[in-house]
Each structure stands twice: as C-alpha cells, then as structure tokens.
Backbone as ProteinMPNN parsed JSONL, in Angstrom:
{"seq_chain_A": "MGILNSKLADNWIRQNGTPFRGGYLNCEIRFIKNLPIKIPKTAEEKKLADRIVESVRTIMDAKMKLRNAKLSDRERRVLEGDVENHENRIDELVFRLYGVKGLPS", "coords_chain_A": {"N_chain_A": [[0.638, -1.172, -0.037], [1.837, 1.279, 0.927], [3.796, 1.795, -1.141], [2.246, 1.669, -3.557], [0.756, 3.851, -3.073], [2.307, 6.162, -3.103], [4.162, 9.079, -4.053], [6.171, 8.203, -6.109], [5.051, 6.147, -7.314], [2.568, 7.181, -8.257], [3.71, 9.096, -10.175], [4.689, 7.333, -11.837], [2.562, 6.195, -12.834], [1.347, 7.927, -14.148], [2.963, 8.6, -16.234], [3.026, 6.281, -17.663], [0.276, 5.451, -17.942], [-3.136, 5.988, -18.663], [-4.82, 9.068, -17.867], [-7.864, 10.126, -16.438], [-10.454, 12.723, -16.738], [-9.961, 15.445, -15.353], [-7.704, 14.955, -14.138], [-7.696, 12.514, -12.491], [-6.264, 9.368, -11.94], [-6.033, 6.143, -13.714], [-6.326, 3.264, -12.384], [-6.64, 0.676, -13.241], [-5.841, -2.51, -13.537], [-4.477, -3.249, -16.006], [-3.161, -1.046, -16.298], [-1.333, -0.778, -14.139], [-0.078, -3.126, -14.032], [2.447, -3.484, -14.804], [4.109, -1.737, -13.12], [6.918, -1.665, -11.505], [7.464, -3.032, -8.501], [9.576, -3.263, -5.812], [11.436, -5.524, -4.314], [12.381, -6.109, -1.263], [15.891, -6.927, -0.475], [18.372, -6.726, 0.782], [19.383, -6.283, 3.866], [19.437, -3.284, 4.644], [17.392, -2.607, 3.081], [15.156, -3.906, 3.667], [14.941, -3.371, 6.245], [13.889, -0.464, 5.414], [11.584, -1.243, 3.973], [10.262, -2.19, 6.256], [9.717, -0.042, 7.787], [8.18, 1.533, 6.092], [5.803, -0.123, 5.966], [5.127, 0.171, 8.946], [4.485, 3.127, 8.798], [2.454, 2.846, 7.029], [0.517, 1.567, 8.662], [0.399, 3.061, 10.754], [-0.952, 5.343, 9.503], [-3.325, 4.191, 8.775], [-4.469, 3.333, 10.896], [-4.776, 6.128, 12.165], [-6.76, 7.381, 10.228], [-8.693, 5.478, 10.969], [-9.789, 6.378, 13.314], [-10.125, 9.109, 12.557], [-12.905, 8.967, 11.685], [-14.579, 8.997, 13.771], [-17.09, 10.885, 14.905], [-17.076, 12.478, 17.366], [-14.635, 13.541, 17.931], [-12.453, 16.08, 19.056], [-11.775, 19.656, 17.437], [-8.851, 19.847, 17.778], [-8.089, 17.34, 18.146], [-8.484, 16.095, 15.687], [-7.058, 17.551, 14.063], [-4.474, 17.047, 14.747], [-4.439, 14.28, 14.521], [-4.785, 14.352, 11.591], [-2.582, 15.663, 11.011], [-0.541, 13.603, 11.599], [-1.175, 11.696, 9.701], [-0.48, 13.094, 7.222], [2.294, 13.58, 7.816], [3.302, 11.004, 8.006], [2.589, 10.292, 5.323], [4.423, 11.741, 3.767], [6.804, 10.613, 4.879], [6.712, 7.933, 3.937], [7.022, 8.61, 1.183], [9.476, 9.542, 1.193], [10.915, 7.371, 1.948], [10.248, 5.244, -0.01], [11.607, 6.602, -1.99], [14.146, 6.452, -1.036], [14.523, 3.416, -0.776], [14.068, 2.611, -3.613], [16.167, 3.848, -4.699], [16.048, 6.624, -5.751], [16.294, 9.96, -6.506], [14.528, 12.114, -6.588], [11.865, 13.309, -7.968], [11.058, 14.236, -11.445], [10.822, 17.363, -12.39]], "CA_chain_A": [[-0.02, -0.093, 0.128], [2.9, 2.19, 0.953], [4.499, 2.041, -2.451], [1.523, 2.182, -4.707], [0.145, 5.482, -2.82], [3.348, 7.134, -3.082], [4.44, 9.882, -5.119], [6.921, 7.618, -6.97], [4.009, 5.104, -8.303], [1.819, 8.179, -8.836], [4.535, 9.537, -11.295], [4.918, 6.318, -12.791], [1.523, 5.758, -13.442], [0.832, 9.133, -14.808], [3.794, 8.656, -17.45], [2.435, 5.09, -18.162], [-1.108, 5.094, -17.976], [-4.093, 6.898, -19.234], [-5.601, 9.526, -16.719], [-9.062, 10.319, -16.383], [-10.532, 13.857, -16.914], [-9.697, 16.006, -14.172], [-6.318, 14.624, -13.346], [-7.559, 11.318, -11.783], [-5.481, 8.218, -12.589], [-6.817, 5.002, -14.216], [-5.355, 2.203, -11.654], [-7.115, -0.883, -13.461], [-4.737, -3.764, -13.336], [-3.736, -3.461, -17.26], [-2.416, 0.163, -16.449], [-0.379, -0.681, -13.235], [0.528, -4.367, -13.709], [3.907, -3.411, -15.094], [4.667, -0.7, -11.938], [7.982, -2.168, -10.723], [7.548, -3.339, -7.201], [10.695, -3.368, -5.344], [11.225, -6.555, -3.453], [13.723, -5.791, -0.563], [16.893, -8.038, -0.567], [19.486, -6.463, 1.817], [18.97, -5.868, 5.511], [19.016, -2.048, 4.542], [16.134, -2.165, 1.913], [14.142, -4.584, 4.5], [14.447, -1.974, 7.135], [13.205, 0.673, 4.665], [10.256, -1.391, 3.845], [9.445, -2.217, 7.454], [9.506, 1.534, 7.954], [7.261, 1.787, 5.071], [4.717, -0.621, 6.571], [5.091, 0.838, 10.153], [3.785, 4.17, 8.642], [0.973, 2.535, 6.385], [-0.397, 1.065, 9.677], [-0.21, 4.354, 11.637], [-2.062, 6.036, 8.703], [-4.793, 3.385, 8.831], [-5.12, 3.837, 12.512], [-5.135, 7.729, 12.394], [-8.113, 7.296, 9.458], [-10.046, 4.743, 11.378], [-10.016, 7.595, 14.577], [-10.866, 10.149, 12.078], [-14.045, 8.535, 11.608], [-15.197, 9.389, 15.265], [-17.564, 12.249, 14.877], [-16.969, 13.319, 18.575], [-13.495, 14.257, 18.002], [-12.542, 17.797, 19.038], [-11.15, 19.855, 16.18], [-7.51, 19.599, 18.061], [-7.658, 16.005, 18.049], [-8.749, 15.999, 14.28], [-5.824, 18.301, 13.351], [-3.317, 16.108, 15.301], [-4.628, 12.798, 13.582], [-4.664, 14.833, 10.156], [-1.138, 15.897, 10.759], [-0.145, 12.477, 11.622], [-1.54, 11.197, 8.351], [0.467, 13.888, 6.46], [3.566, 13.41, 7.999], [3.55, 9.691, 7.555], [2.456, 10.132, 3.765], [5.764, 12.26, 3.567], [7.78, 9.662, 5.385], [6.713, 6.872, 3.18], [7.617, 8.97, -0.021], [10.841, 9.455, 1.325], [11.489, 5.948, 2.264], [10.248, 4.652, -1.03], [12.591, 7.001, -2.957], [15.428, 5.475, -0.563], [14.327, 2.201, -1.577], [14.125, 2.631, -5.115], [17.4, 4.825, -5.092], [15.706, 7.745, -6.48], [16.773, 11.137, -5.853], [13.776, 13.022, -6.76], [11.1, 13.217, -9.343], [11.59, 15.248, -12.331], [9.664, 18.865, -12.177]], "C_chain_A": [[1.017, 1.343, -0.289], [3.162, 2.565, -0.337], [3.454, 2.301, -3.516], [0.543, 3.513, -4.209], [1.272, 6.437, -2.589], [3.508, 7.943, -4.166], [5.133, 9.28, -6.427], [6.134, 6.807, -7.727], [2.985, 5.878, -8.902], [2.441, 8.801, -9.989], [4.478, 8.626, -12.341], [3.882, 6.001, -13.512], [0.74, 7.15, -14.387], [1.792, 8.959, -16.285], [3.244, 7.384, -18.122], [1.064, 4.501, -18.344], [-1.948, 6.154, -18.65], [-4.927, 7.597, -18.252], [-7.071, 10.021, -17.207], [-9.238, 11.808, -16.347], [-10.51, 14.575, -15.556], [-8.454, 15.598, -13.207], [-6.217, 12.966, -12.733], [-6.696, 10.286, -12.56], [-6.636, 6.968, -12.621], [-5.818, 3.988, -13.528], [-5.814, 0.651, -11.876], [-5.773, -1.471, -13.572], [-3.899, -3.555, -14.721], [-2.947, -2.066, -17.234], [-1.453, -0.135, -15.388], [0.29, -2.214, -13.013], [2.177, -4.412, -14.131], [4.695, -2.259, -14.066], [5.729, -1.725, -11.245], [7.921, -2.098, -9.157], [9.029, -3.986, -6.609], [10.586, -4.604, -4.227], [12.812, -6.411, -2.606], [14.418, -7.082, -0.458], [17.837, -8.029, 0.476], [18.992, -6.129, 3.033], [18.669, -4.252, 5.365], [17.516, -1.958, 3.966], [14.84, -2.935, 3.027], [13.797, -3.725, 5.463], [13.861, -0.923, 6.53], [11.858, 0.297, 4.434], [9.509, -1.894, 5.246], [9.212, -1.14, 7.922], [8.062, 1.903, 7.054], [5.624, 1.079, 5.61], [4.41, -0.195, 7.717], [4.117, 2.244, 9.744], [2.818, 3.994, 8.019], [0.026, 2.325, 7.501], [-0.784, 2.284, 10.669], [-1.17, 5.003, 10.867], [-3.43, 5.44, 8.902], [-5.373, 3.643, 10.074], [-5.693, 5.195, 12.682], [-6.597, 7.748, 11.504], [-8.955, 6.641, 10.309], [-10.475, 5.94, 12.627], [-10.352, 8.624, 13.906], [-12.309, 10.179, 11.777], [-15.178, 8.788, 12.71], [-15.964, 10.845, 15.035], [-17.371, 13.218, 16.205], [-15.572, 13.713, 18.875], [-13.414, 15.608, 17.982], [-11.587, 18.217, 17.792], [-9.5, 19.877, 16.504], [-7.204, 18.35, 17.743], [-7.702, 15.548, 16.577], [-7.519, 16.562, 13.562], [-4.865, 17.513, 13.76], [-3.325, 14.861, 14.391], [-4.183, 13.137, 12.087], [-3.135, 15.123, 9.834], [-0.358, 14.817, 10.51], [0.007, 11.876, 10.205], [-0.348, 12.02, 7.229], [1.857, 13.568, 6.604], [3.982, 11.939, 7.614], [3.274, 9.579, 6.124], [3.906, 10.546, 3.5], [6.852, 11.346, 3.944], [7.658, 8.516, 4.609], [7.274, 7.359, 1.927], [8.978, 8.983, 0.047], [11.503, 8.064, 1.36], [11.212, 4.899, 0.793], [11.13, 5.448, -2.088], [13.928, 6.435, -2.719], [15.385, 4.338, -1.237], [14.43, 1.872, -2.993], [15.532, 3.312, -5.658], [17.07, 5.933, -5.916], [15.901, 8.848, -5.554], [15.899, 12.012, -5.51], [12.784, 12.868, -7.697], [11.567, 14.492, -10.244], [10.426, 16.489, -12.465], [8.751, 18.868, -13.538]], "O_chain_A": [[1.015, 2.096, -1.263], [2.769, 3.671, -0.708], [3.735, 3.131, -4.381], [-0.28, 4.044, -4.955], [1.111, 7.445, -1.9], [3.03, 7.588, -5.244], [4.845, 9.66, -7.562], [6.476, 6.687, -8.904], [2.455, 5.473, -9.937], [1.658, 9.078, -10.898], [4.275, 8.929, -13.517], [4.004, 5.576, -14.661], [-0.256, 7.116, -15.109], [1.254, 9.207, -17.364], [2.992, 7.537, -19.318], [0.781, 3.382, -18.772], [-1.411, 7.138, -19.159], [-5.788, 6.909, -17.702], [-7.272, 10.264, -18.397], [-8.237, 12.393, -15.933], [-11.192, 14.074, -14.662], [-8.271, 15.814, -12.009], [-5.186, 12.322, -12.544], [-6.484, 10.433, -13.763], [-7.651, 6.811, -11.942], [-4.676, 3.841, -13.961], [-5.566, -0.305, -11.141], [-4.738, -0.814, -13.688], [-2.676, -3.674, -14.634], [-2.097, -1.904, -18.11], [-0.38, 0.361, -15.732], [1.018, -2.486, -12.059], [2.954, -5.296, -13.773], [5.867, -1.975, -14.31], [5.299, -2.562, -10.451], [8.344, -1.084, -8.602], [9.464, -5.077, -6.977], [9.704, -4.591, -3.369], [13.945, -6.539, -3.07], [13.822, -8.155, -0.368], [18.162, -9.061, 1.064], [17.901, -5.559, 3.008], [17.661, -3.859, 5.953], [16.64, -1.252, 4.464], [13.712, -2.447, 3.086], [12.65, -3.312, 5.633], [13.14, -0.308, 7.315], [10.951, 1.117, 4.583], [8.282, -1.974, 5.294], [8.258, -1.181, 8.698], [7.085, 2.502, 7.503], [4.559, 1.697, 5.61], [3.189, -0.06, 7.802], [3.063, 2.403, 10.36], [1.964, 4.864, 8.187], [-1.118, 2.776, 7.438], [-1.871, 2.475, 11.215], [-2.239, 5.283, 11.41], [-4.454, 6.079, 9.143], [-6.506, 4.073, 10.292], [-6.786, 5.439, 13.191], [-7.584, 8.143, 12.125], [-10.052, 7.173, 10.48], [-11.66, 6.27, 12.678], [-11.04, 9.377, 14.596], [-12.906, 11.245, 11.625], [-16.394, 8.773, 12.516], [-15.284, 11.871, 15.011], [-17.477, 14.444, 16.159], [-15.302, 14.188, 19.978], [-14.037, 16.324, 17.199], [-10.819, 17.435, 17.232], [-8.785, 19.925, 15.503], [-6.172, 18.111, 17.115], [-6.957, 14.624, 16.253], [-7.059, 16.026, 12.554], [-4.191, 17.18, 12.785], [-2.392, 14.513, 13.668], [-3.409, 12.425, 11.448], [-2.57, 14.91, 8.762], [0.411, 14.775, 9.549], [1.083, 11.62, 9.666], [0.492, 11.405, 6.573], [2.558, 13.304, 5.628], [4.987, 11.762, 6.925], [3.823, 8.598, 5.622], [4.63, 9.686, 2.999], [7.859, 11.358, 3.235], [8.735, 7.921, 4.564], [8.089, 6.583, 1.428], [9.678, 8.525, -0.857], [12.56, 7.801, 0.787], [11.921, 3.913, 0.593], [11.359, 4.829, -3.127], [14.711, 6.037, -3.581], [16.101, 4.16, -2.223], [14.907, 0.807, -3.385], [15.891, 3.29, -6.835], [17.848, 6.203, -6.831], [15.776, 8.855, -4.33], [16.038, 12.708, -4.504], [13.084, 11.925, -8.43], [12.236, 15.458, -9.876], [9.227, 16.267, -12.638], [7.891, 19.734, -13.703]]}, "name": "protein", "num_of_chains": 1, "seq": "MGILNSKLADNWIRQNGTPFRGGYLNCEIRFIKNLPIKIPKTAEEKKLADRIVESVRTIMDAKMKLRNAKLSDRERRVLEGDVENHENRIDELVFRLYGVKGLPS"}
C-alpha cells in the first residue's frame, strides 16, 4: 500500500497510464501491472520496507480514528497532521528504497 500510494508510483502511473478527466489516475490492473515493485533483498532494504509498513499502519489507525464524529478540532488536526507526516515519510522511504533522488519537475 505504501508503494502504490507513493508519489513515485503516482508519477510512474501518470507517465505510463491513461489519466481520467480532472487528473484522476486510472489504476485498473492493465495500467499498473508493470509498475515495478521493489522486493527488499538487503538488510537495509528490509529495514526501509519495515518502516514503510509501520507508516502505512499508523495512517490506517489515524484514519479509523478520524471517523469518530466526537473528535475535537484539536484531536482531528493532530490526526490529520500524523497522516500527512507519515505520507511524506513513506515518499522519502520509497525514494530511498528505489534509489531515486527525486521526481522530475
């Protein structure tokens, strides 16, 4: 999930797929089946993959908590901030896992 929702995968799908009107991505299997998924082999790559999984789980937990209508505005902002921070962390980790310095402008 971390890789599929990363900026790296988004960029790859935009370059190799067919976008919908409004900039939405078509993520049907025929458009993403050739997306290269890095299988971690070294200890460092496995560590990066574990950190990606950890962030995905944190995001999922935060999003479940955000469904609670009784949250205060402060609690909601904290959880939304956690989601954003972990999404950014995933992007950084995916870039490192794939050996990418950044996306082209």
